N, C-alpha and C positions, 0 to 999 in steps of 0.2 A: 375214706377218704378219696380217693383215688381219683374221682371227677374232678376234687381240688385241685389236684396236680395237673391233670391234663391240661384244663383251663387254663394255667398258670402258664405252660410249656407252649402251648398251643398256643397266646398271646408272644411270648418274645422273639426277636431274634436268634437264629443261626448262628455260630462262633463265628464265624466265617463270611456272614452278609455282611459289612460296614454299613449298607445304609438302609437299612430294618426297612425298608419297604411297609408299612400299615403294618408296623410290627413296633412292640416295645422295646429295649432293649434293656429292663435288667422291672423285675419288679417285685415285692415279695407281700404277702398274704397271709393275716391273722385273728384267731377264731378263741373271746375268751366266755368264761360263761361264772356266775354268782358262785353255782351251789360249787365247783371243782369237783364234781362227779365225773367227768371223762377228765383229767387234767395228767400237766407233764411237771405231775409235783405240786409245788409249792405255791406258781403262777395261776391257776386255773384257766392255763390255755390249751383248749380242744381239739386245736390246728395250727399247725406255721408251717407254711410253707414257702416257697423261691421257683427261681428261674431265670436266667439270660444273668447279664452280668453289667457291671458300674462300670466302664468306657467302650469306648467303639473298637479299642485293640482286641484281640481274638485273645489273648495271650490277660486278660484284662481279666483279677478275680473274681469270683458267682459273685452276680448279690444277692444277698440273703438279710432271714430281719435284725441281723447285726448291723445293715446295711446301713452308710449314716445318710440321710435322706433331708433336702433341701420340701416344709412342708406347707412352706405361705400358711394359708391363713384353719391350717387345724390346730394355727397358733392358738386362736380365737378359746376354745374348753380352757387349754391351758391358761389361760389370761381371766379368760369371767371364774377359776373358779379363786385362784388372786385375790379376786375383788372382790367374791360375796364372802372369803375370810373377815377381811375387813370391814364388812357391813356387822356381817353378824359377830366382830367382836367391838363395836362401834365404833371405830374408826371413819365408817366414812360410811354414806348412805345415799337410798337409789334414789329418794330421793331432791340431792343437794345438789346446787347449782354449780357446776366445774367452774364455770364465768368466774369465778372470786376466786378460784387457787391458780387459773389453766388463762397467762394471758392472750396467747391466742385466741383461744376460744373466748374467751370475754370480747374480745375485735374479732369477731368475723362476721359480715354481713353477710345480707344475700340477691342471690343475685335476678336478677328480674326480666331478661335480657338486655337485648340491644339498639343503640341508636342507629337509625341509618347510615350512619357513619363508621359506624362500629362499635364504637366505643359501648362499653358493660354500662348498663344502668341496678345502681347497687342502691340496697336499704336500709340502716342500720334493725339489729335484730332486738325486738326489746318484749322476747319469751327467755324465759333462762333456761338453760339449759343441760340438765338432769344427765347423774353419775346413769340412769335406766333408760334413759334418749340413746346414749354413744355403746351403752350395753343391747341392744334390741335393736340400733339401725334405725332410728328413728328423728335423728338429731337435724336428720337436711345433708349429709353430708353423702356423697357421692364418687368413684375414686376418678380419678382426673383425666388417667389410658382410657375410660372408658363412655366419659362425658367429652359428645363435643360441645357442649356450651363453653363444658371447664378447658377445653386447649383451646378453644378458641380465644379466653379471661386469659392463657395461659400469654398464649402465643401477644395479647396484646401486652401484658404486664413486661413481660422482657420474662418473665418467668420459662424456665427446663421441664418437656415430660421426657422420661424414658424412654422406652422399650418396654416394661413394666415399672408398675408405683416405684417410685423411690423413698426408702424403708431412714427417713429422717420429715424432722420439723417441719421442714420445707414444704417437699416432698408431703407435708399428709394436709398442709393447713391456707386451702382453698376456701373461698363463700360459699357459703349454703345454697341450696337449689332450691328450698321452702319453707315455712316458715317449723320453727324443731315442734311437731308431737301429730305436726297435719298430713303424713301416709306412714313411707317406707321406699329407707334408700338406699342399699345399699353399697358403703363406702370406708373412709380411715375413722369411723366413731371409733373403734373398739383402742385405736390406738391411742385415740387423747385420752379414753379411758387409763389408757396404761402412766402416759402422760400423767395423772393427775394421780394415779397410788407411785410414781417418784417421789413428788408433792408431799403428800403426804406422808410418807416414809421418810424422807429422805436418801432413798438407797436406790438402784437400777432396778430394770425390772426383773434383768437375770438376775442380780443378786436376791434382792426376794425372794424372785420361785425360785432360786435354787434350795434355799434355806430353810422354806415353807412347806414344796410343793414334789420338788425331783427326788430331793435326796430324802424325802418321808416315804415313796412308793418306791425308792429305788430307780428312779428314772437317773442314770450317772449317766446315757449318756445319748441327751438331752441338752444344750442348753440356743443361744442365738449366736452367739460368736464361735467360728467353729478354728477359730484360733486357741480355743479357754477349750476345746476339747480333740487335744491331745493324741489321747490315746485314742483316734476314731482313724489316724492319718493311716491311707491303705485301704480304706474301705467307705471312703463314702463316694455315691453315689456323682457321675457325670450327669448336669442338667440336661436337656434333650428340647429341641423345638421341632416338627415334625412340616414340611413345606407342605403345601394347601394346594401344589400341583401335584409335584411327583411320588406323594406321600412317604417322603422316606427322613429322613433324621439327620441335626448337622447339634455342636455344640451352641449351648445357651450357657451365657456365663451370668445369669439375675442379681445372684442370690452374693453383697458386697462381703467379702473374707472380717474387714470391721465396716460393720457399718454406722453413721448414724447417733441412730437410736435406738434402743429393745421395741423392735418393733410388736408391741401389741395386738395385733390382729392382723401381723407377717412374716413375722419376722426369726420366727425356731426351728433349726435342726433337730431329729429326730429319728427313730430308727422304730421297725414295725413293731419289738419288743417291748419298748420303750414307750410305745403310746400304747397299748395292750393292755398293763398296768395301767393310765389310765381309764381306758377303760373301765376294764375289775371295779375299777375301784371308783368310780360311777356305780356304777352297779350295782355293789356291796353299800352304799352309802344310800340311795336310791332307796334299795332292803330295811335300813338303817343298824345296819353296821357295818363293820372296815376299818380301814383304816378315815383317823379323827382328821385329817386333811380339812374336812367341813362337818359339820352336823349333818346326820340324814334327810333334818326337819328341813334342815336350808337347802339342801339337793333338791328334796322331793320339791317347796315352794317358788325356789327360784330357778334352778340351774333347767326343771324338769315341766314347771308350770307354765301358760301361760299366760304375755304377756302383753300382745299388741287388743288394741279396743277395734272393735266392726268394719272405722272405718279406716284403722293402718293392718287390717288382718287382707281388706278386699284387699288395697291395693300392692301388700307386698304377691299373691297370689295373682294376682296377673303380672307384673313384672312374672315372678317361677312359672305361672305356663303359660308365660310366651311363648308363640316357636320358637324364634330364633335364641332365646337361653334357657326351656325345660329342659333338653339332653342333660346339659350342661351340668345342670342345680337341682335334678331331681330328675337322673335317669333309671328310668323301672317304674316311675309315679303312673298310674295311669291317671284321665280325667276320675273327677266327682272325688278324689283325696281332699279335706279341707287342710291345712296346711297351720300353721301359729307357729310364732318365736317363741322361744324364751332364756333367760339368759345365756342357756352353755351354747344354745342353737337353735334347728330347725322340728319342729314337734309335729308326727303326723295324730291327723285330730280320726284315721281312723284304717282297719288291716287294711298290708299291700301286699296282696291276695300273691301267694309262694313268698314274704320274707316278710320284711319288717313288722312288727302291732302296733294296733294304735296306742297313741302316748309315746314314743320310737323319738329319741333326739338322732340326728346326725348334720353333720355338716359337710363340707371339701375345701380341697387346697386348688390353687392357681397350679401348680404341674398335677395334679388329678391327683393327689393321696384324699382319701375317704374314708370317712368310719360312719360307725349307728351304732346305739347304744336302744337293746331292749330290753325295756323293765320285765315286759309282763311276763317274754317265756325266758329270762334270765340270760340273753347271749347278747355277744356285741361283735365285732369284727373293724378293723382296720387294715382297708391295702394301702399300698406306699408304692409309687412307682416318680419320677421328676421328669413328665412331659410336657411343653408350652404348647399345642397354648389349652387358654382352662377348657373343659371343654373335650377334646381331644377322644375323634369318635371309639378308639379303640382301645381304650381305658375305661372309657365309659361301659364297656360294652360288657368288657372285662370284669368292670369292677357286678353291674347286676348280673351275670353271669355265675359270679361267683356267692353271691349275695343268695342267689333262689336253691341252687346245689347245696348251700349250710340251712336251710331251713328245709329242705328236702333230705338231708340226712337225719339231723336233733331233731325237730320238729314233729313226731306224731298228731 
C-alpha cells in the first residue's frame, strides 16, 4: 500500500507551508472489506493512512484516521440507515405522506417563476410528499445557496442565505421547484425526512442515531454537536476554503458548534475510522450478515436498490453529468456509466474501469469527504478531508487516484 501513502503525502502541504497553494491541509483514507482477510484485526480495515495536519500552525497535530472532521452530506447514509430501521419496524412507511406530520412540508408551495416586477409566482402543491420522495431527492427541493431562483425568492421575502446551507428548519424551508415525483433535485429533502423521524420517535435525530446506529457500531467519535464529543478536543480538523485565484487555503468556519437542528442531510462530524465502521457494516448487511442495525434484506432492497423511475433517472443523470458538476459529484466516472439512486446513495449501473463495480453505492459531502461501497468485490473506502468549495480539484483528484490504487492492489 505504499502507493496510497505516497498519494496522500503528495496531496497535502508541508508543515511550513501556511498558504497550502494547490494542496490540502490534511486528509485520511481508510479502506475496509467484508471478509476481513487483510484486516487490522477485528475492524476489517485493510488500509489506514493519512497525511498533513489539522490546523494552519506548523506545530498543529497530525491529521489522521481519528481526526474529527465535518462530514456534511456524508451524513445522508447514516440518516438513511436510521430511517430504514423505522420502516422495517413498521413505524414509518416509504409511501407515507410526510405533509401529515411535518407542518413545514405541508405548507410548501411550488415556485413557478417571477412576475415582471420580481414577485414570486407560487402555486399550492396538491401531491403527497412521501418519505421516499425525501430520501431519493424527488420531492422538488434544492439547496438555496445553489439555486438562483431560491436566492431571488429569499431576497424578496427577506430571508437570509448564508455562505453555505444553514442547519435549521428555516434554512431548509424553501418552496418546491417542481411537483413531487416529476424529476430529481438535490437539496435538503433528507433533512425533512430527519424532522419526520424526530416527530415519529419523539427524540432528536442525534439521540436516536446514537442509540440505534452509532453505539451499536462502535462509532463513538461521531455526532451532530461537537460539544457533546468532548473527548475529541485537540483532534478536530480546521475546515478550509480554497481561493479560486491564488489556490491557497484559509479558515472557513461553516459548521456551528450548537446547530439549531440535527441535520439529517448535512450535520454530522465524524472520523475516517468511525465512518469505515459504517461502510463495513453495510458491506456485511448487503451480504446478509453483520450487525443487526437493519436486516440484510432491507439493505439489499432499500439502501442498495434502484428507486428512481426512468424520467427521474434521466433528470438525475443530466444533472450529474453536466460539465460544471460532474467533476464534483462523480469524479473519475467516465461517460456512459448508467446511474441510479437508492435510499442509501448513488448507484453505479456499470463497472467503472479500474475502480468500483456495478451495483456500488457512493456519495460525498460539501467539504469533499467521499465514500464508496462495492458489494461485488467486498471493498469500501472513505476519504476524509475538510476543504470547500465542493468539487475542489485537489481533493477530487486525490480521491480518484486513491480508489484506482486500491483496485490495482486488491482486485486482480
